[in-house]
C-alpha positions as CSV (number, residue, x, y, z in Angstrom):
1,M,-1.5,-73.5,65.2
2,R,-4.8,-71.7,65.7
3,I,-4.9,-68.1,64.3
4,Y,-7.3,-65.4,65.5
5,N,-8.1,-62.3,63.2
6,R,-10.3,-60.7,65.8
7,L,-10.1,-60.2,69.4
8,S,-11.5,-57.7,72.0
9,I,-8.8,-56.9,74.4
10,L,-9.3,-55.3,78.0
11,A,-6.1,-53.4,78.7
12,L,-4.8,-52.7,82.3
13,A,-3.4,-49.4,82.7
14,M,-0.3,-49.5,84.7
15,H,2.0,-46.5,86.1
16,F,5.5,-47.0,86.4
17,S,6.8,-43.7,87.8
18,T,6.9,-44.7,91.4
19,A,8.4,-48.3,90.9
20,T,10.0,-50.0,93.8
21,P,13.0,-52.1,93.2
22,I,12.7,-55.8,93.8
23,G,14.9,-57.4,96.5
24,A,17.8,-59.5,95.5
25,G,16.1,-62.7,96.4
26,R,13.6,-62.1,93.6
27,D,16.0,-61.3,90.9
28,I,15.9,-63.3,87.7
29,T,18.8,-64.9,85.9
30,T,18.6,-65.0,82.1
31,D,20.8,-65.3,79.0
32,S,20.9,-61.6,78.9
33,G,22.1,-61.3,82.6
34,I,20.6,-61.1,86.1
35,L,17.5,-59.0,85.8
36,H,16.7,-56.6,88.7
37,G,12.9,-55.8,88.2
38,S,10.5,-53.7,90.2
39,I,6.9,-53.8,91.4
40,D,4.7,-50.5,90.9
41,P,2.7,-49.9,94.2
42,S,-0.5,-49.3,92.2
43,S,-0.1,-52.9,90.8
44,P,1.4,-54.8,93.6
45,A,0.6,-58.0,92.0
46,V,2.6,-57.7,88.9
47,R,6.3,-57.7,88.5
48,Q,8.0,-55.8,85.5
49,F,11.3,-56.1,83.9
50,L,11.8,-53.1,81.6
51,G,14.4,-52.4,78.9
52,V,15.7,-56.0,78.7
53,P,18.3,-56.4,75.8
54,F,17.7,-59.3,73.7
55,A,20.2,-58.4,70.9
56,L,23.4,-56.6,70.6
57,P,23.2,-52.8,69.7
58,P,22.9,-52.6,65.9
59,T,25.3,-49.9,65.4
60,G,28.7,-49.6,64.0
61,A,29.7,-52.7,62.1
62,R,26.3,-54.4,62.9
63,R,24.2,-51.5,61.5
64,W,22.3,-53.2,58.4
65,L,22.8,-56.6,59.8
66,P,20.7,-59.2,61.4
67,P,20.5,-59.0,65.1
68,T,23.0,-60.8,67.2
69,A,21.7,-62.4,70.5
70,F,22.8,-60.7,73.7
71,N,24.3,-63.4,75.8
72,N,26.0,-62.3,79.0
73,S,24.3,-64.2,81.8
74,S,26.9,-63.1,84.5
75,I,26.3,-59.3,84.4
76,S,23.5,-57.4,86.3
77,I,21.1,-55.4,84.5
78,N,18.7,-52.6,86.1
79,T,15.5,-53.3,84.6
80,T,13.3,-50.7,86.3
81,A,13.0,-48.2,83.3
82,F,12.1,-48.5,79.7
83,G,14.8,-48.5,77.2
84,P,15.0,-46.0,74.3
85,T,12.7,-46.0,71.2
86,C,14.2,-47.1,67.7
87,P,14.8,-44.0,65.4
88,Q,11.7,-42.7,63.9
89,I,9.7,-40.0,62.7
90,L,7.2,-38.3,64.9
91,L,4.3,-38.6,62.7
92,S,2.1,-36.7,65.0
93,T,4.0,-33.5,64.6
94,Q,5.7,-34.0,61.3
95,L,3.7,-35.5,58.5
96,T,6.2,-34.8,55.7
97,P,9.8,-36.1,56.5
98,D,12.7,-34.1,55.3
99,V,16.5,-34.0,56.0
100,F,15.9,-32.0,59.3
101,S,13.2,-32.0,61.8
102,A,11.8,-28.3,62.0
103,K,10.8,-29.1,65.6
104,A,14.0,-30.6,66.8
105,R,16.4,-27.7,65.6
106,N,19.6,-29.5,63.9
107,R,18.6,-33.1,64.9
108,T,18.0,-35.4,61.9
109,E,14.5,-36.6,61.2
110,F,15.1,-40.0,62.7
111,F,16.4,-38.6,66.0
112,P,14.1,-35.8,67.1
113,V,14.3,-36.6,70.7
114,E,16.7,-37.9,73.4
115,E,14.7,-41.1,74.1
116,F,15.5,-42.2,70.4
117,S,18.7,-44.3,69.9
118,E,19.8,-47.1,67.6
119,D,20.6,-49.2,70.8
120,C,17.2,-50.1,70.9
121,L,16.8,-53.9,70.8
122,T,15.1,-54.5,74.1
123,L,11.9,-56.0,75.5
124,N,9.7,-55.5,78.3
125,V,8.2,-58.4,80.7
126,W,5.3,-58.3,82.8
127,T,4.7,-61.2,85.0
128,P,2.5,-61.8,88.4
129,A,4.5,-61.2,91.5
130,S,3.5,-64.5,93.0
131,T,2.3,-67.8,91.4
132,D,1.5,-71.3,92.5
133,G,4.3,-72.6,90.6
134,S,2.4,-73.4,87.2
135,K,3.7,-72.1,84.0
136,L,1.4,-69.5,82.3
137,P,0.8,-68.7,78.6
138,V,2.8,-65.7,77.2
139,L,1.5,-62.9,75.1
140,V,4.1,-61.2,72.8
141,W,2.8,-58.0,71.4
142,F,4.3,-56.2,68.3
143,F,3.4,-52.6,67.8
144,G,1.9,-51.4,64.6
145,R,2.1,-48.0,63.0
146,A,2.9,-48.6,59.5
147,I,6.4,-49.7,60.5
148,L,7.2,-46.0,60.9
149,Q,6.3,-45.3,64.6
150,G,6.1,-47.1,67.9
151,G,8.3,-48.8,70.4
152,A,9.8,-48.6,73.9
153,H,6.6,-49.0,75.9
154,S,5.6,-52.1,73.8
155,L,6.5,-55.5,74.8
156,A,9.3,-55.9,72.0
157,N,11.2,-53.3,70.2
158,Y,12.4,-53.9,66.8
159,R,14.0,-51.7,64.0
160,I,11.5,-49.7,61.8
161,N,11.8,-47.0,59.1
162,I,14.8,-47.4,57.0
163,F,16.8,-48.9,59.8
164,G,14.4,-52.0,59.9
165,F,13.2,-52.3,56.3
166,P,15.9,-50.7,54.2
167,N,14.9,-52.8,51.0
168,A,18.4,-51.9,49.7
169,P,19.7,-54.2,46.8
170,G,23.3,-54.3,48.2
171,L,22.1,-56.1,51.6
172,A,21.7,-59.6,51.8
173,D,18.7,-59.1,54.4
174,R,16.3,-56.3,53.6
175,N,13.8,-56.9,56.4
176,L,15.8,-56.6,59.4
177,G,12.8,-55.6,61.7
178,L,11.3,-58.9,60.9
179,L,14.5,-60.6,62.1
180,D,14.6,-58.3,65.2
181,Q,11.1,-59.6,66.0
182,R,12.1,-63.4,65.5
183,A,15.1,-62.7,67.7
184,A,12.8,-61.3,70.7
185,L,10.7,-64.5,70.1
186,E,13.8,-66.7,70.5
187,W,14.7,-64.7,73.8
188,V,11.3,-65.3,75.1
189,R,11.2,-69.1,74.2
190,T,14.7,-69.3,76.0
191,N,14.1,-67.2,79.2
192,I,10.4,-67.1,79.8
193,S,10.2,-70.2,82.0
194,A,12.4,-68.3,84.4
195,L,9.9,-65.5,84.7
196,G,6.9,-67.9,85.2
197,G,6.0,-68.5,81.6
198,D,5.5,-71.4,79.5
199,P,7.7,-71.6,76.4
200,G,5.3,-74.1,74.7
201,R,2.4,-71.6,75.0
202,I,3.7,-68.5,73.3
203,V,1.1,-66.4,71.5
204,A,2.4,-63.6,69.0
205,C,0.1,-60.5,68.9
206,G,-0.1,-57.5,66.7
207,K,-2.2,-54.8,65.4
208,S,-2.1,-53.1,62.0
209,S,1.6,-53.5,60.8
210,G,2.2,-55.5,63.8
211,A,-0.5,-57.8,62.7
212,I,1.1,-58.1,59.1
213,S,4.5,-58.8,60.9
214,V,2.9,-61.6,62.9
215,D,1.7,-63.2,59.8
216,F,5.0,-62.8,58.0
217,L,6.8,-64.5,60.9
218,H,4.8,-67.7,60.1
219,F,6.7,-67.8,56.9
220,L,10.1,-66.9,58.2
221,L,11.0,-70.1,59.6
222,P,8.0,-72.4,59.1
223,A,9.7,-75.4,60.5
224,D,10.3,-73.6,63.7
225,P,7.6,-71.0,64.3
226,I,8.2,-70.7,68.1
227,V,4.5,-69.4,68.6
228,Y,1.7,-71.7,69.7
229,E,-1.1,-69.3,68.6
230,S,-1.4,-66.1,66.7
231,I,-3.6,-63.0,67.1
232,M,-3.7,-60.6,64.2
233,E,-5.8,-57.4,64.6
234,S,-6.6,-55.3,61.3
235,G,-3.9,-56.9,59.2
236,T,-2.4,-60.1,57.5
237,H,0.3,-60.5,54.8
238,W,-2.6,-60.7,52.3
239,F,-3.6,-57.0,52.9
240,P,-0.3,-55.2,53.6
241,Q,-0.6,-51.4,54.5
242,K,1.1,-48.9,52.4
243,S,3.1,-46.2,54.4
244,R,2.1,-42.7,53.8
245,H,5.8,-42.1,53.0
246,G,6.1,-45.0,50.7
247,T,8.5,-46.8,53.1
């Protein structure tokens, strides 16, 4: 497996507010269900499937447990809008966490806006609207920001803060966020072929704490890494970041 530590990426900005639903003949069947995606008129060559659940909601009895795969291929899912972001502190508005967020009245610090929810284990897929039938390489992006912030508009959501990395002695698994990332990769390997991707050419990519996560994933299940190549920007497991809040 080849690993790249530096890469210059040219990002294409896409706007999703005026998305047009894809017709029934272009819906995609996956383990999570039949996905009804969309095409943005400003990027007509790209299909998008947003807010696709890859794991059951980590709530109730599943809170503090590893992710459980979302398997219900018979249901229909409208994937034309991003799902909620995992609970987090808004670092840009509140640098010092406390029990209650001053900017959110009586909402607790990890739920300052409506778009945050524990039911957040979803991913977003962008794929060409039409291809010649050949399977394309797949880039899976893991967001950074010190495992405290980030989410829904990235490719794969995963639990962060205390929900993803509780480090609690009473738990068998203390790095639930890494297990969420692994579950997202497993979903991609199983389903990406239906979306035009090559499951044998999956590239994991991340920046900052996302890059550190990508490196840790090499050691999670080394006999079955899933990824073909890795791209790590500004981070490896040899140089873990320290959160400003000590998380």
